[in-house]
VEXDREN-2710 file (C-alpha; in Angstrom, 1 decimal):
% VEXDREN-2710
k/r/px/py/pz
1/MET/2.0/37.7/-8.1
2/ARG/4.2/38.4/-5.1
3/THR/5.6/41.8/-4.6
4/THR/9.1/42.4/-3.2
5/SER/7.5/43.4/0.2
6/SER/5.0/40.4/0.4
7/PRO/6.1/37.3/2.3
8/LEU/7.2/34.2/0.4
9/ARG/4.5/31.5/0.6
10/VAL/6.1/28.2/1.7
11/VAL/4.1/25.0/2.0
12/ILE/5.6/22.2/4.0
13/ALA/4.2/18.7/3.2
14/GLY/4.6/16.3/6.1
15/GLY/4.0/16.1/9.8
16/GLY/7.1/14.6/11.3
17/PHE/10.1/16.1/13.1
18/ALA/11.8/17.1/9.9
19/ALA/8.7/19.2/9.1
20/ALA/8.5/20.7/12.6
21/GLU/12.2/21.5/12.7
22/LEU/12.0/23.2/9.3
23/LEU/9.0/25.2/10.3
24/LEU/10.7/26.5/13.4
25/ALA/14.0/27.2/11.6
26/LEU/12.2/29.1/8.8
27/ARG/10.3/31.3/11.2
28/ALA/13.5/32.0/13.3
29/LEU/15.6/32.8/10.3
30/ALA/13.2/34.4/7.8
31/GLN/10.8/35.8/10.4
32/ASP/8.0/37.7/8.7
33/ARG/9.5/37.3/5.2
34/VAL/7.7/33.9/4.9
35/GLU/4.1/32.8/5.1
36/LEU/4.0/29.2/6.3
37/GLU/1.5/26.4/5.9
38/VAL/2.0/22.8/7.1
39/ILE/0.0/20.0/5.4
40/ALA/0.0/16.9/7.6
41/PRO/-2.4/14.0/8.1
42/ALA/-2.5/14.4/11.9
43/ALA/-1.6/16.9/14.6
44/GLU/0.1/14.3/16.9
45/LEU/3.9/14.4/16.7
46/PRO/5.4/11.4/18.6
47/PHE/9.1/11.5/19.5
48/ARG/9.9/8.1/18.0
49/PRO/13.7/8.1/18.7
50/ALA/12.7/7.3/22.3
51/ALA/10.9/4.1/21.2
52/THR/13.9/1.8/21.6
53/ALA/13.7/2.2/25.4
54/THR/10.0/1.3/25.7
55/PRO/10.4/-2.6/25.6
56/PHE/12.3/-2.3/28.8
57/GLY/10.0/-0.1/30.7
58/SER/12.5/2.7/31.0
59/GLY/11.0/5.3/28.8
60/ASP/7.9/6.7/27.2
61/VAL/7.3/8.1/23.7
62/GLU/6.2/11.7/24.3
63/THR/3.7/13.1/21.9
64/TYR/3.7/16.8/20.9
65/ASP/0.9/18.9/19.5
66/LEU/1.9/19.9/16.0
67/GLU/-1.0/22.3/15.7
68/ALA/0.2/24.2/18.8
69/ILE/3.8/24.2/17.4
70/ALA/2.5/25.7/14.1
71/ASP/0.4/28.2/16.0
72/ASP/3.3/29.4/18.1
73/ALA/5.3/29.8/14.9
74/GLY/2.6/31.8/13.2
75/ALA/1.9/29.1/10.7
76/VAL/-1.3/27.3/9.6
77/LEU/-1.7/23.5/10.0
78/ARG/-3.9/21.9/7.4
79/ARG/-5.0/18.3/8.2
80/ASP/-4.6/16.7/4.8
81/THR/-1.9/15.0/2.6
82/VAL/-0.3/16.2/-0.6
83/GLY/-1.1/13.8/-3.4
84/ALA/0.3/15.6/-6.4
85/VAL/2.5/18.5/-7.3
86/ALA/2.5/20.6/-10.5
87/SER/5.7/22.5/-10.1
88/GLY/5.3/24.4/-13.4
89/VAL/2.3/26.3/-12.0
90/HIS/3.2/26.0/-8.3
91/ARG/0.1/24.1/-7.3
92/GLY/-0.4/21.1/-5.1
93/ARG/-3.4/18.8/-5.1
94/LEU/-4.4/17.4/-1.7
95/ALA/-6.1/14.1/-0.9
96/SER/-9.3/16.0/-0.1
97/GLY/-9.3/17.4/-3.6
98/THR/-8.3/20.9/-2.5
99/VAL/-5.7/22.7/-4.6
100/ARG/-3.1/24.8/-2.7
101/ALA/-0.9/27.4/-4.3
102/TYR/2.8/27.8/-3.2
103/GLU/5.9/29.6/-4.2
104/VAL/8.2/27.0/-2.5
105/CYS/7.1/23.5/-1.6
106/VAL/9.2/21.5/0.8
107/LEU/8.6/17.7/1.0
108/ALA/9.2/16.2/4.5
109/VAL/6.9/13.3/4.1
110/GLY/9.2/10.6/5.5
111/GLY/9.1/7.0/4.4
112/ARG/7.0/3.8/4.9
113/ALA/8.3/0.9/7.0
114/ARG/8.3/-2.5/5.3
115/VAL/9.6/-5.8/6.5
116/GLY/13.3/-6.0/5.6
117/VAL/14.1/-9.5/7.0
118/PRO/11.2/-12.0/6.6
119/GLY/10.7/-14.1/9.7
120/ALA/12.4/-11.7/12.1
121/ILE/10.7/-9.3/14.5
122/THR/10.6/-6.0/12.7
123/PHE/11.0/-3.1/15.2
124/ARG/9.4/0.1/13.7
125/ASP/8.9/2.1/16.9
126/GLN/6.9/1.8/20.2
127/ARG/4.2/-0.1/18.4
128/ASP/6.4/-3.2/18.4
129/ARG/7.8/-2.9/22.0
130/HIS/5.7/-5.9/23.2
131/LEU/7.4/-8.1/20.7
132/VAL/10.9/-7.3/21.9
133/ALA/9.8/-7.5/25.5
134/ARG/8.3/-11.0/24.9
135/LEU/11.5/-12.1/23.2
136/VAL/13.6/-11.1/26.3
137/ASP/11.1/-12.8/28.6
138/ASP/11.4/-16.0/26.5
139/LEU/15.2/-15.9/26.9
140/GLU/14.8/-15.5/30.6
141/THR/12.5/-18.5/30.7
142/ALA/15.0/-20.6/28.7
143/GLY/17.9/-19.4/30.8
144/SER/20.1/-18.9/27.8
145/GLY/20.1/-18.5/24.0
146/ARG/21.3/-16.2/21.2
147/LEU/19.6/-13.0/20.3
148/VAL/20.6/-11.4/17.0
149/PHE/20.0/-7.8/15.9
150/ALA/20.1/-7.8/12.2
151/ALA/20.0/-5.3/9.3
152/PRO/19.1/-6.3/5.7
153/ALA/21.1/-5.1/2.7
154/GLY/20.6/-1.5/1.6
155/ILE/20.0/-0.2/5.1
156/SER/22.3/2.6/6.3
157/TRP/20.3/3.8/9.4
158/THR/21.2/1.1/12.0
159/LEU/21.2/3.3/15.2
160/PRO/18.0/1.7/16.6
161/LEU/19.5/-1.7/16.3
162/TYR/22.5/-0.7/18.4
163/GLU/20.3/0.9/21.0
164/LEU/18.1/-2.2/21.2
165/ALA/21.1/-4.5/21.5
166/LEU/22.8/-2.5/24.3
167/LEU/19.5/-2.1/26.2
168/SER/18.7/-5.8/25.8
169/ALA/22.2/-6.7/27.0
170/ALA/21.7/-4.5/30.1
171/GLU/18.2/-6.0/30.8
172/LEU/19.4/-9.6/30.4
173/GLU/22.3/-8.9/32.7
174/ARG/19.9/-7.4/35.3
175/ARG/17.9/-10.6/35.1
176/ASP/21.0/-12.7/35.3
177/VAL/20.3/-14.5/32.0
178/ALA/23.4/-16.0/30.3
179/ALA/22.3/-15.1/26.7
180/GLU/24.5/-14.2/23.8
181/ILE/23.8/-11.1/21.8
182/ALA/25.1/-10.5/18.3
183/MET/24.9/-7.5/15.9
184/LEU/24.7/-8.5/12.2
185/THR/25.0/-5.5/9.8
186/PRO/26.6/-4.9/6.4
187/GLU/28.6/-2.0/7.8
188/VAL/32.4/-2.1/7.8
189/ALA/32.4/-0.3/11.1
190/PRO/29.6/0.3/13.6
191/LEU/27.5/3.3/12.7
192/GLY/29.7/4.0/9.8
193/VAL/27.4/6.9/8.6
194/PHE/28.6/8.9/11.7
195/GLY/32.3/8.6/11.0
196/PRO/35.2/6.7/12.6
197/GLU/35.1/8.4/16.0
198/VAL/31.5/7.4/16.6
199/GLY/32.2/3.9/15.2
200/ALA/35.1/3.4/17.6
201/TYR/33.1/4.5/20.5
202/MET/30.2/2.2/19.6
203/ALA/32.6/-0.7/19.2
204/SER/33.9/-0.1/22.7
205/LEU/30.3/-0.1/24.1
206/LEU/29.6/-3.4/22.3
207/ALA/32.7/-5.0/23.7
208/GLU/32.0/-3.7/27.2
209/ARG/28.6/-5.4/27.0
210/GLY/30.0/-8.6/25.5
211/ILE/28.0/-8.1/22.2
212/ARG/29.5/-9.9/19.3
213/ARG/29.6/-8.0/16.0
214/LEU/29.1/-9.9/12.7
215/ARG/29.3/-8.5/9.3
216/GLY/26.7/-9.4/6.7
217/ALA/23.3/-8.6/5.4
218/ALA/20.4/-10.6/6.8
219/GLN/18.1/-12.0/4.1
220/ALA/15.5/-14.1/6.0
221/VAL/14.9/-16.0/9.3
222/ALA/13.7/-19.6/9.3
223/ARG/14.1/-22.8/11.4
224/GLY/16.1/-21.0/14.1
225/ARG/18.6/-19.5/11.7
226/VAL/19.4/-16.2/10.1
227/PHE/20.2/-16.6/6.4
228/LEU/22.6/-14.1/4.8
229/GLY/22.8/-12.9/1.3
230/SER/26.1/-14.7/1.0
231/GLY/24.4/-18.1/1.6
232/GLU/25.7/-18.5/5.1
233/ALA/23.4/-19.1/8.1
234/ILE/23.7/-18.2/11.8
235/ALA/21.9/-19.9/14.6
236/ALA/19.6/-17.7/16.6
237/ASP/16.9/-18.1/19.2
238/GLY/15.4/-14.7/18.3
239/VAL/16.0/-12.1/15.7
240/VAL/15.1/-8.4/15.7
241/ALA/15.5/-6.4/12.5
242/VAL/15.0/-2.8/11.4
243/PRO/12.5/-2.2/8.6
244/ARG/13.3/-1.4/5.0
245/LEU/12.1/2.0/4.1
246/VAL/10.3/3.0/0.9
247/GLY/9.5/6.5/-0.2
248/ARG/6.0/8.1/-0.2
249/ARG/5.2/8.7/-3.8
250/ILE/3.7/12.0/-4.8
251/SER/2.5/12.4/-8.4
252/GLY/4.6/15.0/-10.2
253/VAL/7.7/14.5/-8.1
254/PRO/10.3/12.4/-9.8
255/ALA/11.4/9.4/-7.8
256/ASP/13.3/6.1/-8.2
257/TRP/11.8/2.7/-8.2
258/ASN/11.9/2.6/-4.4
259/GLY/10.0/5.9/-4.1
260/PHE/12.9/8.1/-3.0
261/VAL/13.6/11.5/-4.6
262/HIS/16.9/12.4/-6.1
263/THR/18.1/15.8/-5.0
264/ASP/21.2/18.0/-5.5
265/ARG/23.6/18.9/-2.7
266/TYR/21.2/21.6/-1.5
267/GLY/18.2/19.3/-1.3
268/ARG/16.5/20.6/-4.4
269/VAL/14.6/18.1/-6.5
270/GLU/16.5/17.5/-9.7
271/ALA/15.0/19.6/-12.6
272/GLU/12.4/21.0/-10.2
273/ARG/12.0/24.1/-8.0
274/SER/10.7/22.1/-5.0
275/LEU/12.9/21.3/-2.0
276/VAL/13.1/17.9/-0.3
277/ALA/13.8/17.2/3.4
278/ARG/13.9/13.6/4.5
END
């Protein structure tokens, strides 16, 4: 049992940037009032937001050492994954079979990328840079064509698509290729999750680069066409799509059919004492 003077034991499940940011924030804000342990499958922490620049040779994905970050923050990094949580007794079972006790467990395990538009190139991160680079090369060889950046239904995080479209437009212009680029998303306005000001600014960037914006959800790609959920079809010589994300299921944590955890406005798992950061 913890006394009032003993630190609160916090276990962070996950090894991405959400976990790293939380670790540093807790140490900065709570200082020695918390005892921190990070449970992650690997110590490598790649900065994936930079991945959209890699197909064009203008950027690298820097990798950080999560173990060093944890050490600097006075935390322990355990190389493992959380497989189950028993919130009633504040215990977590790891993939290795080890059982870890906690007072607060924070889930920052991220999601898994799945194909969202069958037939399209799915850009997850730097692992798929060669596919996008090859598509741009093919357009240069043909001398023209239409490149579509598409999002399936149910996707709200479309920022990588806009980055890829703008970077592709710049690269094709540099190579003097007369290709048409189009954005196809279900959004009413570009990057709607960021609000109207950001949307208006992105719309101006698209117009400046001559990128056409189409509204609709891509369903599949076949025979040189993008098929929409509405039944319409758009001609395309190449299609790049963002993946559909599904949650990482942890036994004992309530989740919907897609693996995502419902939380309250403070990030607390409904009817549980865990916290969730995604």
